GUVEX-694906 format. One line per field, with one value per residue (C-alpha): residue number from 1; residue in one letter; chain; x, y, z. Coordinates in steps of 0.1 Angstrom, whole numbers, plus 5000, padded with zeros to 4 digits. Example, Ala and Ser with C-alpha at 12.3 -4.5 7.8 and 13.67 -1.06 7.14 Angstrom:
i: c(1_2)
aa: c(a_s)
ch: c(A_A)
c1: c(5123_5137)
c2: c(4955_4989)
c3: c(5078_5071)
This chain:
i: c(1_2_3_4_5_6_7_8_9_10_11_12_13_14_15_16_17_18_19_20_21_22_23_24_25_26_27_28_29_30_31_32_33_34_35_36_37_38_39_40_41_42_43_44_45_46_47_48_49_50_51_52_53_54_55_56_57_58_59_60_61_62_63_64_65_66_67_68_69_70_71_72_73_74_75_76_77_78_79_80_81_82_83_84_85_86_87_88_89_90_91_92_93_94_95_96_97_98_99_100_101_102_103_104_105_106_107_108_109_110_111_112_113_114_115_116_117_118_119_120_121_122_123_124_125_126_127_128_129_130_131_132_133_134_135_136_137_138_139_140_141_142_143_144_145_146_147_148_149_150_151_152_153_154_155_156_157_158_159_160_161_162_163_164_165_166_167_168_169_170_171_172_173_174_175_176_177_178_179_180_181_182_183_184_185_186_187_188_189_190_191_192_193_194_195_196_197_198_199_200_201_202_203_204_205_206_207_208_209_210_211_212_213_214_215_216_217_218_219_220_221_222_223_224_225_226_227_228_229_230_231_232_233_234_235_236_237_238_239_240_241_242_243_244_245_246_247_248_249_250_251_252_253_254_255_256_257_258_259_260_261_262_263_264_265_266_267_268_269_270_271_272_273_274_275_276_277_278_279_280_281_282_283_284_285_286_287_288_289_290_291_292_293_294_295_296_297_298_299_300_301_302_303_304_305_306_307_308_309_310_311_312_313_314_315_316_317_318_319_320_321_322_323_324_325_326_327_328_329_330_331_332_333_334_335_336_337_338_339_340_341_342_343_344_345_346_347_348_349_350_351_352_353_354_355_356_357_358_359_360_361_362_363_364_365_366_367_368_369_370_371_372_373_374_375_376_377_378_379_380_381_382_383_384_385_386_387_388_389_390_391_392_393_394_395_396_397_398_399_400_401_402_403_404_405_406_407_408_409_410_411_412_413_414_415_416_417_418_419_420_421_422_423_424_425_426_427_428_429_430_431_432_433_434_435_436_437_438_439_440_441_442_443_444_445_446_447_448_449_450_451_452_453_454_455_456_457_458_459_460_461_462_463_464_465_466_467_468_469_470_471_472_473_474_475_476_477_478_479_480_481_482_483_484_485_486_487_488_489_490_491_492_493_494_495_496_497_498_499_500_501_502_503_504_505_506_507_508_509_510_511_512_513_514_515_516_517_518_519_520_521_522_523_524_525_526_527_528_529_530_531_532_533_534_535_536_537_538_539_540_541_542_543_544_545_546_547_548_549_550_551_552_553_554_555_556_557_558_559_560_561_562_563_564_565_566_567_568_569_570_571_572_573_574_575_576_577_578_579_580_581_582_583_584_585_586_587_588_589_590_591_592_593_594_595_596_597)
aa: c(x_x_x_x_x_x_x_x_x_x_x_x_x_x_x_x_x_x_x_x_x_x_x_x_x_x_x_x_x_x_x_x_x_x_x_x_x_x_x_x_x_x_x_x_x_x_x_x_x_x_x_x_x_x_x_x_x_x_x_x_x_x_x_x_x_x_x_x_x_x_x_x_x_x_x_x_x_x_x_x_x_x_x_x_x_x_x_x_x_x_x_x_x_x_x_x_x_x_x_x_x_x_x_x_x_x_x_x_x_x_x_x_x_x_x_x_x_x_x_x_x_x_x_x_x_x_x_x_x_x_x_x_x_x_x_x_x_x_x_x_x_x_x_x_x_x_x_x_x_x_x_x_x_x_x_x_x_x_x_x_x_x_x_x_x_x_x_x_x_x_x_x_x_x_x_x_x_x_x_x_x_x_x_x_x_x_x_x_x_x_x_x_x_x_x_x_x_x_x_x_x_x_x_x_x_x_x_x_x_x_x_x_x_x_x_x_x_x_x_x_x_x_x_x_x_x_x_x_x_x_x_x_x_x_x_x_x_x_x_x_x_x_x_x_x_x_x_x_x_x_x_x_x_x_x_x_x_x_x_x_x_x_x_x_x_x_x_x_x_x_x_x_x_x_x_x_x_x_x_x_x_x_x_x_x_x_x_x_x_x_x_x_x_x_x_x_x_x_x_x_x_x_x_x_x_x_x_x_x_x_x_x_x_x_x_x_x_x_x_x_x_x_x_x_x_x_x_x_x_x_x_x_x_x_x_x_x_x_x_x_x_x_x_x_x_x_x_x_x_x_x_x_x_x_x_x_x_x_x_x_x_x_x_x_x_x_x_x_x_x_x_x_x_x_x_x_x_x_x_x_x_x_x_x_x_x_x_x_x_x_x_x_x_x_x_x_x_x_x_x_x_x_x_x_x_x_x_x_x_x_x_x_x_x_x_x_x_x_x_x_x_x_x_x_x_x_x_x_x_x_x_x_x_x_x_x_x_x_x_x_x_x_x_x_x_x_x_x_x_x_x_x_x_x_x_x_x_x_x_x_x_x_x_x_x_x_x_x_x_x_x_x_x_x_x_x_x_x_x_x_x_x_x_x_x_x_x_x_x_x_x_x_x_x_x_x_x_x_x_x_x_x_x_x_x_x_x_x_x_x_x_x_x_x_x_x_x_x_x_x_x_x_x_x_x_x_x_x_x_x_x_x_x_x_x_x_x_x_x_x_x_x_x_x_x_x_x_x_x_x_x_x_x_x_x_x_x_x_x_x_x_x_x_x_x_x_x_x_x_x_x_x_x_x_x_x_x_x_x_x_x_x_x_x_x_x_x_x_x_x_x_x_x_x_x_x_x)
ch: c(A_A_A_A_A_A_A_A_A_A_A_A_A_A_A_A_A_A_A_A_A_A_A_A_A_A_A_A_A_A_A_A_A_A_A_A_A_A_A_A_A_A_A_A_A_A_A_A_A_A_A_A_A_A_A_A_A_A_A_A_A_A_A_A_A_A_A_A_A_A_A_A_A_A_A_A_A_A_A_A_A_A_A_A_A_A_A_A_A_A_A_A_A_A_A_A_A_A_A_A_A_A_A_A_A_A_A_A_A_A_A_A_A_A_A_A_A_A_A_A_A_A_A_A_A_A_A_A_A_A_A_A_A_A_A_A_A_A_A_A_A_A_A_A_A_A_A_A_A_A_A_A_A_A_A_A_A_A_A_A_A_A_A_A_A_A_A_A_A_A_A_A_A_A_A_A_A_A_A_A_A_A_A_A_A_A_A_A_A_A_A_A_A_A_A_A_A_A_A_A_A_A_A_A_A_A_A_A_A_A_A_A_A_A_A_A_A_A_A_A_A_A_A_A_A_A_A_A_A_A_A_A_A_A_A_A_A_A_A_A_A_A_A_A_A_A_A_A_A_A_A_A_A_A_A_A_A_A_A_A_A_A_A_A_A_A_A_A_A_A_A_A_A_A_A_A_A_A_A_A_A_A_A_A_A_A_A_A_A_A_A_A_A_A_A_A_A_A_A_A_A_A_A_A_A_A_A_A_A_A_A_A_A_A_A_A_A_A_A_A_A_A_A_A_A_A_A_A_A_A_A_A_A_A_A_A_A_A_A_A_A_A_A_A_A_A_A_A_A_A_A_A_A_A_A_A_A_A_A_A_A_A_A_A_A_A_A_A_A_A_A_A_A_A_A_A_A_A_A_A_A_A_A_A_A_A_A_A_A_A_A_A_A_A_A_A_A_A_A_A_A_A_A_A_A_A_A_A_A_A_A_A_A_A_A_A_A_A_A_A_A_A_A_A_A_A_A_A_A_A_A_A_A_A_A_A_A_A_A_A_A_A_A_A_A_A_A_A_A_A_A_A_A_A_A_A_A_A_A_A_A_A_A_A_A_A_A_A_A_A_A_A_A_A_A_A_A_A_A_A_A_A_A_A_A_A_A_A_A_A_A_A_A_A_A_A_A_A_A_A_A_A_A_A_A_A_A_A_A_A_A_A_A_A_A_A_A_A_A_A_A_A_A_A_A_A_A_A_A_A_A_A_A_A_A_A_A_A_A_A_A_A_A_A_A_A_A_A_A_A_A_A_A_A_A_A_A_A_A_A_A_A_A_A_A_A_A_A_A_A_A_A_A_A_A_A_A_A_A_A_A_A_A_A_A_A_A_A_A_A_A_A_A_A_A_A_A)
c1: c(5029_5056_5049_5050_5039_5035_5061_5028_5019_5049_5059_5100_5118_5123_5156_5139_5108_5126_5151_5118_5098_5131_5136_5101_5109_5095_5103_5092_5078_5054_5077_5043_5059_5057_5083_5112_5103_5109_5140_5177_5187_5184_5164_5199_5209_5172_5169_5209_5196_5164_5187_5214_5179_5172_5138_5125_5104_5071_5048_5055_5023_5001_4997_4965_4939_4955_4921_4891_4905_4903_4930_4950_4952_4961_4986_5000_4997_5015_5045_5045_5039_5070_5092_5076_5085_5120_5122_5109_5139_5163_5144_5144_5108_5088_5049_5031_5000_4973_4937_4913_4902_4882_4895_4870_4881_4871_4838_4821_4835_4852_4865_4876_4892_4900_4915_4938_4949_4963_4984_5000_5002_5021_5046_5051_5063_5090_5102_5098_5070_5033_5004_4982_4945_4931_4898_4889_4862_4852_4859_4847_4835_4852_4845_4847_4867_4839_4840_4880_4886_4857_4878_4912_4895_4889_4922_4936_4970_4999_5011_4983_4960_4940_4952_4924_4929_4907_4894_4877_4859_4848_4842_4817_4801_4811_4813_4841_4831_4835_4874_4877_4862_4894_4923_4953_4976_4955_4960_4987_4986_4972_4970_4951_4940_4911_4891_4862_4820_4820_4793_4815_4824_4844_4876_4873_4871_4900_4922_4924_4907_4924_4940_4960_4940_4926_4924_4889_4859_4860_4866_4901_4909_4876_4886_4926_4910_4891_4921_4944_4914_4916_4956_4970_5003_5024_5027_5004_5009_4995_4984_4974_4960_4960_4970_4981_5001_5016_5025_5038_5075_5079_5099_5071_5042_5062_5062_5026_5019_5044_5025_4991_5003_5011_4974_4957_4979_4971_4932_4929_4952_4981_5007_5005_5018_5022_4989_4970_4972_4937_4951_4926_4928_4945_4978_4990_4993_5024_5023_5061_5064_5097_5073_5055_5035_5017_4996_5003_4974_4950_4958_4953_4919_4908_4914_4944_4974_5008_5016_5049_5082_5101_5135_5157_5139_5123_5089_5059_5031_4998_4964_4931_4906_4923_4937_4969_4990_5028_5046_5081_5101_5126_5110_5138_5126_5093_5095_5085_5048_5028_5025_5006_5041_5032_4999_5005_4983_4969_4986_4981_5006_5033_5060_5032_5024_5058_5063_5032_5040_5081_5059_5038_5069_5065_5100_5107_5118_5153_5144_5171_5166_5181_5192_5159_5136_5105_5104_5088_5079_5069_5064_5059_5031_5021_5020_5054_5032_5046_5021_5034_5026_5022_5011_5001_4994_4994_4998_5031_5045_5041_5043_5061_5048_5069_5098_5083_5089_5061_5054_5034_4998_4966_4944_4909_4897_4866_4850_4874_4872_4898_4903_4877_4895_4923_4921_4951_4954_4970_4995_4980_4997_4990_4955_4950_4985_4968_4940_4958_4986_4956_4937_4965_4994_4972_4945_4916_4885_4879_4850_4832_4851_4831_4834_4832_4824_4851_4848_4876_4871_4859_4883_4876_4876_4882_4878_4891_4885_4884_4849_4843_4851_4876_4903_4894_4911_4897_4922_4917_4933_4930_4914_4945_4981_4990_4970_4990_5006_5039_5038_5020_4983_4958_4963_4958_4936_4927_4889_4889_4853_4833_4800_4782_4800_4773_4794_4832_4825_4811_4843_4867_4856_4852_4893_4900_4896_4892_4862_4856_4827_4794_4778_4740_4725_4737_4713_4685_4690_4693_4659_4642_4656_4649_4631_4653_4642_4631_4666_4685_4690_4699_4728_4740_4742_4755_4783_4786_4786_4777_4746_4741_4717_4712_4692_4715_4718_4732_4765_4772_4805_4825_4866_4890_4903_4939_4973_4997_4986_4972_4933_4910_4875_4850_4829_4797_4778_4743_4734_4753_4762_4794_4798_4819_4797_4804_4776_4784_4824_4817_4805_4841_4854_4844_4848_4885_4890_4871_4895_4905_4886)
c2: c(6933_6905_6873_6844_6810_6773_6747_6729_6752_6752_6718_6699_6694_6712_6726_6741_6755_6779_6788_6795_6812_6833_6844_6856_6878_6863_6866_6836_6802_6775_6748_6714_6685_6666_6682_6680_6641_6635_6662_6646_6677_6674_6701_6721_6719_6733_6758_6770_6771_6790_6818_6818_6826_6855_6835_6827_6797_6812_6777_6744_6727_6706_6685_6671_6646_6662_6671_6660_6624_6597_6600_6572_6585_6623_6599_6594_6627_6645_6623_6629_6664_6663_6645_6676_6702_6693_6692_6727_6739_6724_6735_6774_6774_6788_6785_6754_6747_6723_6716_6708_6671_6650_6612_6590_6589_6626_6634_6668_6682_6719_6717_6682_6704_6729_6717_6693_6725_6738_6706_6706_6748_6740_6717_6738_6771_6748_6749_6780_6772_6784_6766_6781_6764_6763_6749_6730_6733_6697_6697_6666_6693_6723_6734_6772_6804_6813_6779_6777_6809_6795_6766_6787_6814_6786_6775_6809_6801_6826_6805_6793_6812_6807_6804_6818_6804_6823_6788_6773_6806_6817_6782_6782_6813_6822_6862_6877_6905_6882_6881_6922_6908_6881_6900_6906_6893_6860_6858_6836_6832_6842_6820_6832_6812_6818_6797_6796_6791_6751_6724_6702_6686_6711_6684_6678_6715_6725_6699_6706_6741_6764_6795_6825_6856_6870_6849_6834_6843_6844_6875_6871_6911_6916_6891_6908_6939_6922_6903_6938_6956_6932_6946_6912_6918_6884_6878_6868_6838_6815_6779_6766_6730_6729_6701_6726_6745_6710_6703_6734_6755_6762_6798_6808_6798_6816_6846_6848_6837_6867_6889_6880_6888_6926_6928_6919_6942_6970_6955_6957_6993_6983_6996_7018_7005_7024_7031_7007_7025_7012_7010_7028_7005_6983_7003_6976_6933_6924_6885_6869_6850_6837_6841_6872_6848_6830_6863_6893_6877_6872_6906_6924_6897_6915_6953_6958_6979_6981_7017_7016_6997_7004_7024_6992_6963_6943_6949_6963_6984_6973_6994_7002_7024_7023_6990_6985_6948_6943_6912_6911_6882_6886_6848_6840_6820_6816_6790_6800_6794_6830_6832_6865_6871_6910_6937_6970_6986_7025_7039_7073_7067_7042_7055_7045_7013_7001_7005_6994_6965_6964_6961_6935_6917_6918_6934_6951_6933_6941_6960_6963_7010_7029_7061_7077_7046_7061_7047_7020_6994_6959_6937_6894_6878_6841_6830_6848_6874_6910_6935_6968_7002_7028_7064_7066_7096_7129_7165_7171_7130_7112_7080_7048_7055_7082_7047_7039_7054_7059_7027_7031_7022_7024_7018_7001_6995_6963_6991_6976_7004_6989_6959_6941_6920_6892_6857_6843_6805_6803_6777_6746_6758_6797_6798_6816_6832_6848_6862_6875_6899_6909_6920_6927_6945_6955_6972_6950_6935_6901_6887_6853_6818_6802_6763_6762_6729_6712_6676_6666_6681_6711_6741_6769_6813_6838_6876_6915_6945_6981_6996_7010_6977_6994_6964_6938_6901_6864_6846_6805_6772_6736_6708_6691_6704_6692_6721_6740_6772_6756_6729_6741_6735_6760_6789_6828_6847_6890_6903_6934_6961_6964_6982_6968_6927_6920_6942_6928_6895_6905_6925_6898_6872_6887_6897_6860_6861_6822_6816_6795_6771_6770_6740_6740_6727_6756_6779_6759_6757_6800_6797_6780_6799_6835_6850_6872_6901_6890_6869_6880_6846_6833_6860_6845_6809_6826_6840_6816_6843_6834_6853_6859_6880_6891_6914_6941_6939_6914_6900_6891_6872_6847_6838_6829_6796_6794_6808_6788_6795_6829_6840_6866_6872_6898_6908_6936_6942_6964_6978_6969_6938_6929_6891_6868_6852_6824_6800_6800_6788_6751_6753_6775_6746_6719_6737_6748_6707_6692_6678_6711_6711)
c3: c(1264_1257_1230_1235_1212_1227_1207_1201_1176_1153_1127_1138_1162_1198_1183_1150_1167_1189_1161_1143_1171_1182_1143_1144_1171_1198_1233_1245_1246_1261_1257_1255_1272_1244_1226_1252_1260_1223_1223_1225_1242_1281_1305_1308_1271_1259_1285_1277_1240_1244_1260_1234_1211_1231_1241_1276_1290_1302_1305_1309_1300_1303_1336_1335_1356_1392_1409_1426_1423_1452_1480_1464_1427_1440_1456_1424_1414_1438_1428_1391_1402_1423_1395_1374_1390_1397_1357_1355_1379_1354_1320_1340_1336_1368_1354_1350_1330_1349_1327_1344_1349_1329_1344_1351_1387_1390_1411_1413_1446_1449_1482_1470_1441_1455_1485_1459_1440_1475_1479_1446_1449_1481_1465_1438_1459_1473_1436_1428_1413_1402_1389_1364_1361_1331_1326_1288_1277_1277_1312_1333_1364_1356_1319_1325_1336_1357_1378_1379_1399_1419_1428_1429_1448_1473_1477_1486_1477_1457_1443_1424_1395_1363_1330_1301_1270_1245_1232_1254_1265_1235_1220_1250_1245_1281_1293_1289_1307_1338_1333_1343_1379_1380_1401_1372_1395_1397_1363_1359_1319_1290_1258_1230_1194_1174_1151_1127_1136_1135_1138_1159_1191_1209_1217_1178_1168_1189_1181_1145_1136_1161_1140_1150_1160_1126_1108_1127_1140_1179_1198_1205_1209_1234_1254_1256_1262_1299_1307_1303_1320_1348_1355_1334_1326_1315_1284_1249_1241_1212_1216_1186_1170_1141_1114_1087_1104_1116_1081_1072_1075_1109_1105_1082_1101_1130_1110_1106_1141_1154_1128_1140_1181_1167_1144_1177_1201_1177_1177_1216_1223_1231_1207_1174_1144_1114_1102_1070_1041_1020_0982_0962_0934_0908_0890_0865_0871_0856_0836_0834_0799_0777_0754_0747_0716_0741_0758_0731_0713_0733_0747_0718_0705_0738_0724_0745_0729_0735_0742_0759_0765_0802_0795_0808_0820_0790_0806_0778_0787_0776_0781_0776_0795_0828_0827_0827_0822_0818_0801_0815_0794_0825_0837_0864_0888_0873_0848_0813_0815_0808_0852_0871_0892_0901_0917_0912_0941_0940_0972_0985_1002_0993_1022_1049_1032_1033_1071_1080_1056_1074_1110_1102_1092_1050_1042_1007_0981_0969_0933_0907_0901_0874_0890_0866_0879_0899_0933_0939_0962_0969_0995_0982_0996_1011_0978_0960_0940_0946_0957_0946_0961_0934_0924_0886_0879_0907_0905_0891_0892_0864_0889_0875_0842_0841_0832_0800_0763_0744_0714_0685_0685_0673_0697_0694_0723_0730_0756_0787_0811_0839_0861_0884_0907_0912_0912_0935_0942_0975_0982_1005_1039_1041_1028_1064_1063_1030_1044_1070_1050_1032_1060_1080_1060_1025_1046_1029_1043_1045_1032_1036_1031_1003_0989_0951_0937_0916_0899_0913_0952_0967_0968_0993_0986_1009_0988_1003_0997_1003_1010_0975_0958_0934_0949_0949_0955_0958_0977_0968_0976_0961_0970_0977_0984_0943_0936_0949_0925_0932_0915_0888_0896_0897_0873_0882_0868_0861_0856_0834_0841_0808_0807_0783_0782_0748_0727_0747_0740_0699_0694_0712_0691_0658_0668_0677_0714_0723_0752_0772_0762_0783_0783_0771_0805_0820_0799_0808_0841_0841_0826_0853_0881_0859_0841_0811_0784_0752_0733_0764_0774_0734_0734_0771_0751_0721_0739_0763_0791_0825_0843_0883_0906_0940_0958_0952_0914_0888_0871_0838_0826_0807_0809_0785_0774_0794_0782_0797_0839_0835_0821_0822_0829_0814_0839_0843_0873_0878_0903_0939_0930_0951_0943_0919_0906_0930_0919_0883_0897_0896_0854_0851_0868_0850_0814_0823_0828_0797_0771_0749_0713)
């Protein structure tokens, strides 16, 4: 199906919005009236600019407070409509959105509403224009699509139909199966937006917290299926009011929007992009640092050994169990401090994973590769982290590790077995985009969003994982734009799994690892909340180990101090514990803010 986006969904000038929509691959746009009024370009220039970009103008919006009003008020409305219809002819738009009235002059009279909308449609038809009537969720008398359809059906005019808006319908909890009873040719337009479930006034919810399909909690997919089953064949158009999107780069937002529509069409059974290739584990994480001495001693103190050196690049491989960390001294574009720059994901089909990413507007990154190097494709996540689709070892294939020459070393492991999870701080404007990327491009399952208390604000976190938990990625966003990674804000971290945390921590401390101190108050509170075996709590207190438990199992973890913009977490999971110790996050955050001792 054709795709479209309302200009109100993007930041910038009208020209910038049109350019962003075209570059992202949209077929058309909805022109928001305020964008046109504020543009220095005349209607004909906008029409020509849009056509030059390969876009159509699918809708002009909105026209407000038209129907069910006194005669003198309606006469003024028709005069206003006449002017707008002439403008639309100049603009090249043939469909106008009319919102159900919120005017204090409007009366609860469906017959009057139908009669006045019929007269409006008569006038529109003279100009070759169709009227799409939309029920606002906060409409004064018409607030559901069922009611809007009854009014349109009573008006019985060929130039009058309805506009279905997913937010207005789903926010009210309307039964979407009724959409299939509306003739497809009377559904003139379909506007789509998602939203997180929130206990807010519906107007404020709509104006500030909409998001693209797949980023919220509404059943946008089910609504699209119902509209298509009804016979709707027009564009799928995004209309998203969001305070963050209005401040973000229009080009990135447009790509995020286009990706969301591709995933929506896939979920609705309308298109078949390359299937998701779900990763099966972590191959490595890569840390860039101009000075390996900033991070190598910490790795040694955690029991890692430098096992190999890349044959053609300044990259060292450090290993312990199945946990692999690459230290890259080529820091171009990453500054001088240690920073997590890449994650290798074990993939059953790297080529298929790359094809999926390309189809979802995440192109494979260009890489310098010697003739003998293993083919290794990577795509960039919204925060700039490169995700590589890897084969580490497979029958007849040494994979990417074949690019490394062994280095002399004496293994002395401390019990670390693998990478448990990676925590990535996202740019302020791209948290929802990141969630969609990790779900759609990487094939991971997103979990519920949680809020974490920091001494200087409230942080938001959302994890994504594969089904068996061998790949877990925790996405976080700071309390303010000042905490963006690009501004030197919150560090990233790598969680390393062990089957015996106490032994691992004792050995790491003896080797000189600096672990994050935990206040004594934490353990007093822990004693009040849980019971422990004799001596267990005292051991946690001695070693700085945090503890959490749920109905499935237990979680023990501790943290190293931060090196540059990276720190490590050591974790032990017992039973079926599937979380990340969120209950303890405020303790870790407070300790990280404390002055160094």
